[in-house]
C-alpha positions as CSV (number, residue, x, y, z in Angstrom):
1,M,71.4,98.7,120.4
2,A,74.0,97.5,118.5
3,K,77.9,97.9,118.6
4,I,79.5,98.9,115.3
5,L,83.3,98.7,114.5
6,F,84.1,101.3,112.2
7,V,87.8,100.1,110.7
8,M,89.1,102.9,108.7
9,T,92.7,103.3,107.0
10,G,95.6,105.6,109.7
11,A,97.5,106.6,106.0
12,S,97.3,110.0,105.1
13,Y,99.3,109.2,102.0
14,W,99.5,106.8,99.2
15,T,102.4,105.3,97.6
16,L,102.2,105.4,93.4
17,A,103.9,103.9,91.0
18,D,107.0,106.4,90.6
19,G,107.2,106.5,94.8
20,S,105.5,109.9,95.2
21,R,103.1,110.6,98.2
22,H,99.3,111.3,97.1
23,P,98.0,113.2,99.7
24,T,95.0,111.2,101.3
25,G,93.5,109.5,103.9
26,Y,89.6,108.2,104.0
27,W,87.2,110.1,102.3
28,A,84.6,112.2,104.6
29,E,81.0,111.0,103.0
30,E,82.3,107.1,103.2
31,F,82.4,108.0,107.2
32,A,80.0,110.5,107.6
33,A,76.7,109.3,106.0
34,P,76.9,105.5,107.5
35,Y,78.3,107.3,111.2
36,R,75.0,109.3,110.3
37,E,72.4,106.7,109.4
38,L,73.7,104.6,112.4
39,S,74.3,106.4,115.1
40,G,71.1,108.3,114.3
41,A,68.9,105.3,114.8
42,G,70.7,104.6,118.5
43,H,73.8,102.5,117.5
44,E,76.8,103.0,119.2
45,I,80.2,103.2,116.8
46,V,83.3,101.9,117.7
47,V,86.2,103.6,115.1
48,A,89.6,101.1,114.9
49,T,93.2,101.6,113.0
50,P,96.3,100.7,112.4
51,A,98.1,100.9,115.5
52,G,95.3,103.1,117.1
53,V,96.7,106.0,115.1
54,V,94.1,109.0,114.4
55,P,93.0,108.9,110.9
56,Y,93.6,111.4,108.4
57,V,90.4,112.9,106.5
58,D,91.2,113.6,102.8
59,V,90.9,116.8,102.5
60,V,90.1,116.9,98.9
61,S,86.5,114.8,100.1
62,L,85.3,117.9,102.2
63,R,85.6,120.5,98.9
64,P,82.2,121.6,97.4
65,D,82.9,120.8,94.4
66,M,83.5,117.4,95.4
67,A,80.6,117.3,97.9
68,G,78.2,118.2,95.6
69,S,77.5,121.7,97.4
70,A,79.1,123.9,99.8
71,E,76.3,123.2,101.7
72,I,77.0,119.6,102.0
73,A,80.8,120.0,102.7
74,G,79.7,121.6,105.7
75,Q,77.6,119.1,106.8
76,L,80.5,116.2,105.9
77,A,82.6,118.8,108.1
78,E,80.3,119.0,110.6
79,T,79.9,115.4,111.1
80,L,83.6,114.7,111.3
81,R,83.3,117.4,114.3
82,I,81.0,115.9,116.2
83,A,82.2,112.5,115.4
84,E,84.4,112.1,119.0
85,E,84.5,108.3,118.3
86,L,87.7,109.7,115.7
87,R,89.3,111.2,118.2
88,R,90.1,108.1,120.5
89,P,90.3,104.8,118.4
90,L,91.0,101.3,119.2
91,R,94.3,99.4,118.2
92,L,93.5,97.4,115.5
93,S,95.9,94.2,116.8
94,D,93.4,94.5,120.5
95,V,89.8,94.2,118.4
96,R,87.9,90.9,117.8
97,V,84.8,90.8,116.2
98,E,83.3,89.0,119.1
99,D,83.0,92.4,120.8
100,Y,80.4,93.6,117.9
101,D,77.4,93.1,115.9
102,A,78.5,94.4,112.7
103,V,82.2,95.7,111.2
104,Y,81.9,98.6,108.3
105,Y,85.2,99.6,106.4
106,P,84.7,103.2,104.8
107,G,87.4,103.9,102.2
108,G,89.0,106.6,100.5
109,H,92.4,106.0,98.6
110,G,93.7,105.7,102.0
111,P,93.3,101.4,102.5
112,M,95.9,101.5,98.8
113,E,98.8,102.3,101.6
114,D,98.2,100.6,104.8
115,L,94.9,98.1,104.8
116,W,95.4,96.0,101.7
117,Q,98.1,93.6,103.6
118,D,97.7,94.9,107.5
119,A,97.6,91.4,108.6
120,D,95.1,92.9,112.2
121,S,92.5,93.9,110.0
122,G,93.1,90.1,107.4
123,R,92.4,88.6,110.9
124,L,88.7,90.9,111.9
125,L,87.8,90.2,108.1
126,V,88.0,86.4,108.2
127,A,86.5,86.6,111.3
128,A,83.7,89.2,110.4
129,L,82.8,86.7,107.2
130,A,82.9,83.7,109.1
131,S,80.7,84.9,112.0
132,G,77.5,85.8,109.9
133,K,77.1,89.4,111.3
134,P,77.1,92.4,108.3
135,L,80.6,93.3,107.3
136,A,80.1,95.9,104.7
137,I,83.3,97.7,102.7
138,V,83.4,100.3,100.6
139,C,84.6,102.4,97.4
140,H,88.8,101.4,97.8
141,A,88.2,99.5,101.2
142,P,87.5,96.4,99.3
143,V,91.0,95.9,98.7
144,A,91.5,94.9,102.9
145,M,90.2,91.7,101.0
146,M,93.6,91.3,100.1
147,A,95.3,90.5,103.5
148,T,92.9,87.2,104.1
149,R,95.3,85.4,101.8
150,R,96.1,82.0,103.3
151,D,97.9,79.8,100.6
152,G,97.4,82.4,97.9
153,V,93.7,81.6,98.7
154,S,91.0,84.2,100.1
155,P,87.9,83.6,102.0
156,F,86.1,85.8,99.8
157,R,86.8,83.9,96.9
158,G,83.3,83.2,94.9
159,Y,81.6,86.0,96.8
160,R,79.7,88.6,94.3
161,A,81.6,92.2,95.7
162,T,82.0,95.8,94.1
163,C,84.2,97.9,94.5
164,F,85.9,101.6,93.2
165,T,85.9,100.8,89.6
166,N,89.7,101.6,87.1
167,D,86.9,103.6,84.7
168,E,86.5,105.7,88.3
169,E,90.2,105.8,88.6
170,D,90.7,107.2,85.3
171,A,88.7,109.7,85.8
172,V,90.2,111.0,88.8
173,G,93.2,110.7,86.8
174,L,95.3,109.0,88.9
175,R,94.6,105.0,87.2
176,A,97.8,105.1,85.3
177,R,99.8,106.1,88.3
178,A,99.0,103.7,90.3
179,R,101.0,100.2,91.3
180,W,97.8,98.7,91.1
181,T,94.0,99.3,91.5
182,A,91.5,98.1,93.7
183,E,89.1,96.5,90.5
184,D,91.8,94.6,89.3
185,E,93.0,93.0,92.5
186,L,89.6,91.9,93.5
187,I,89.2,90.2,90.0
188,K,92.0,88.6,91.0
189,L,91.1,87.3,94.3
190,G,88.3,85.4,92.5
191,V,85.6,87.6,93.7
192,E,82.3,87.5,91.2
193,F,82.9,91.6,90.4
194,S,80.4,93.7,89.1
195,R,79.8,97.5,88.6
196,G,77.1,99.8,88.1
197,P,77.6,103.0,86.3
198,L,80.1,105.9,87.3
199,W,79.8,107.4,90.7
200,E,76.1,106.1,90.5
201,P,75.1,104.3,94.1
202,Y,75.5,100.8,93.4
203,I,76.0,98.3,95.9
204,L,76.1,94.4,96.5
205,V,75.0,91.9,99.2
206,D,75.9,88.3,99.0
207,R,75.3,86.6,102.2
208,N,76.8,88.3,105.3
209,L,78.8,90.6,103.1
210,Y,77.4,94.3,102.0
211,T,79.7,95.8,99.3
212,G,79.6,99.2,97.6
213,Q,81.3,100.6,95.1
214,N,82.0,104.3,95.2
215,P,81.2,107.3,97.9
216,A,77.7,107.5,96.6
217,S,77.3,104.0,97.8
218,A,78.0,104.8,101.2
219,G,74.6,106.2,102.6
220,P,72.7,102.8,100.4
221,L,75.0,100.4,102.2
222,A,74.6,102.0,105.2
223,N,70.7,101.7,105.1
224,E,70.5,98.3,103.5
225,F,72.8,96.6,106.7
226,L,70.9,98.8,109.0
227,K,67.6,96.7,108.3
228,K,69.9,93.5,109.8
229,L,70.3,95.4,112.5
230,T,66.8,96.7,113.9
């Protein structure tokens, strides 16, 4: 069975353009759906965060109206409860790609606070991309690619990729309050950006890079790169 690294935000807030702090963290579905798929198939999950902090779930993602129903919200909460890996994350600085068969980055607004500029994450992403191993990144987490630039150039330049869109950021009322957006920064990075309809699953696969647009894309993204692990 494969050993899969989940690289997660350690942030509990996102600093907006006016300096205020928007409470956030990782988005429950983006951890829980892939966790269920991959652990259910017998694969080992290891969580790593900046400084090894226990990751914070965005409590909004556990609300029934955001999860889809009270039943789904309950299932998400139960998955987070039983996922002991969340309680004992590794320090991102101690992680090596060579020790894993695949790497996955769940999103939420948290990566907009820390992973976009985290040097350890940037190092890991460069190594993962070069390794040829499956590298999956969903929703806001593709902003972590921003930390891979050297002399202004990222190895992700020219790859097809997607992320949480400006329209989706508008829909949750945060684009106007943000310092920058995931979509804008990915385009500046030089990726070949594309997107699907709002809130619907949309994934792209380019070589060993797997990206998903939004929370609904997390499960399909896991299913897609699971094929490379079996």
